[in-house]
N, C-alpha and C positions, 0 to 999 in steps of 0.2 A: 504493500500500500504506500501511497505518497504521503510524505509528511506535510504539515501545513506550509512549511517554507517552500518545499518542492512544488506544491500546488500553486502557491503565490507566484513563483517564478514562471510557471507555464502560463498562467493567466496574464502576467505582465508581457510575455513574449507574443501573445496573440495579436495585439494591436500592431506591433512591428511587422509581423508576418503579413497581416492584411494590407499594411501600407506598401510592402514590397510587391504583393500581389497586384494591387491597383496600379503601381508604377509600371510593372511589366505589361499589364493590360493596355495602359496608355501608350507605351512604346509600340506594341504590336498593332493596335488599332490605327495609330498614326502611320505605321509602315503600310498597312493595308490601304489606308486612304490615299497614300502616295502611289502604290504599285498595283493595287487590285489583285494581289496574289492570294489565291484561295487557300494555299497551304499556310500562309501567315494567318489568315482568318481562322482556320481550324485550330491553330495553336492558341490564338487569342480566345476562342470559344472555350477550349479546355481550361485555360488559365482563369477565365472569368466565371466559370461555372459556380464556384462557391459564393462569389459576390452576387451573381444573378439569383441563385437559389435563396439567399438571405433576403434580398430585396423583394423577390416575388412572394415569398412567404409573408413578409411584412405587409405588402400592399393588399394581398388577398385577405389577410386577417382583418385589415382595416375596412375594406370596401365590400368584399363579398366572399365569405368563407367557403361557399360551395363551388367556386372556380378552382380549376386544377392548376397549381403553381407550375407544374412541368410544362403544361400547354402554354402558360404565360411566358416561360423562359424560351421555349421553342419559337414562339411568334416574335419575341424580342430579338432573338438571334437573326431571324429572317429579316427583320427591319434594319438591324445593324449591317447586314450584308448588302441590303438594297441601298441604304443611305449613308454607308460608311465613308464615302468620299467627302461628306460634309463635316467630318470630325475635325475639330481645331484643338490640337494638344496644348497650345500655348495658353489657353484659358485656365485660370486657377481651378483645381479640382475637376479638370475637364472630363475625365472618364466617368467618375461616379455621378457627376451632375448630368451629363449628356445622356448616358445610358440609363440612369435612374428615371429621367424624364420620359424616355422612349418606353421603358417598361411600364411606367404608370399610365401612359397613353394607351398601351396595349390592353391593360386591365379595364380602363374606362371604355374602350371600344368594344371589348367583349361584353361588358355590362349593357351597353346600348343595344347590341345585337340581340342579346338574350331578352331584354325588355320588349323589343319590337316583336320577337317571336311569341312572347307571352300575350301581347296585346292583340295580335292579328290572328284570328281564328277563321276557319273555313266558313262559319256562319256569318262572320263579319264581312268577309269578302263577297259571299253570295248576296247578302243584303245590299252591299254597296253597288254591286253590278246591276241588280234589279233597279235600284234607285237611279243610277246613272243612265241606264237604257231608256227609262221613261222620259228623261229630260233632253236626250240627244235627238237631233234631226237625222234623216236618212243619209245625207251626205257625210255627216260626222261619223255615223255608224259604219259606213263603207270604208272611210279612211282609217278608222280604228281597227277594222278587220284586216286591212292590208298591213297595218303596223304590227298586228299580232302575228300574222303569217311571216313577216320579215324577221321579227324577233325570234320566232320559233326556228326559222332556218338558221339564223346566226347562232342560236343556242346549240342546235344540233352540230354545227361545224365546230363550235368551241368544245363540245363534249368529245368529238372525234379527235381533236388535237390533244386534249387532255389525256385521252386513252392512249394515243400514240406516245406521248411523253411518259406515261406510266409504264408502257411496255419497254421503254428505253432504259428504265431503271435496272439495277442489278437484281438478281433473284433474292438476295438478302434484304435489299431495300424494299422490294415489293412485299416480302414476307413480314417485315416489321410494320410497314404502313397498314397492311391488311389487318394486323392484330390491333394496332393502335386505333385506327379510324373505323374499321369495319366491325371488329369484335369488342372494342372498348377495353382491351387489356391494359393493365398498368405496365410501366417500363420494368418494374421488378418482376412481374409475372412473365413478361416476354424474355427477360434475361434468363430466368430459370428454364423456360421452355427451350431456348436456343443454346443454352450453355455459354452465355456471354456475361460480361460485366455490365452492370446497369448503365454506367457512363458510356460504354461502347454502343449500347443500344440507342441511347439518346443521340449520340453523334451520327449513327446510321440514319435515324429518323430525321435529324436536322438536314443532313446532306440530301436525302431524298426529297424533302419538302423544298429545299433550296433549288434543286434541279427542276421540279415542277413549276415553281414560281418563276424561275428564270425563263423557262420555255414559254409560259403564258405571257410574260412581259414582252418577250421578243415578238410574239405574234401580235400583241396589242400595239407595239411600236411600229 
């Protein structure tokens, strides 16, 4: 067992270790902002994971305990990858401030999406459609129908592109995504099923989502 003095030294060392962790993350994210190197980003993601886990747990406990902190971290990493070129390391407390703000915005966005899903029910949509149909003229109804057809065609194309992107993932990436998104398994459960470390599973899921996101953004651009 640790003595009181040994425990005190360990606790005193923790802030210094966290400071080195943040300093290294700042260096890596600045390097990624300059070069766009995916390997640099992956190292930053691994190094930043303890910080992100702590911040996600804190924000979720404050705002919505039923959100999944792991999902918050994954979405935050995707946003860091998308917008990392905007990172400015010369700003005081640059990494913790900038990344903390992104993570909080991810949580707030998840909450907005969840509230919209709760507010909009099939009954609401059906009632709204009947009410709108009664007030629209024949020309407006024809135009709306054409718009629905166009949107349906665009959605079909988008789904095809998404499927092709999914097919381009590795077998391991597809397996992990299927378990996370399709079956709702936790990262711990998936790690046990596949004989992997939890952190390795999280990294596989992040890379797969990053690939899908990049493919969709390329099509949109």
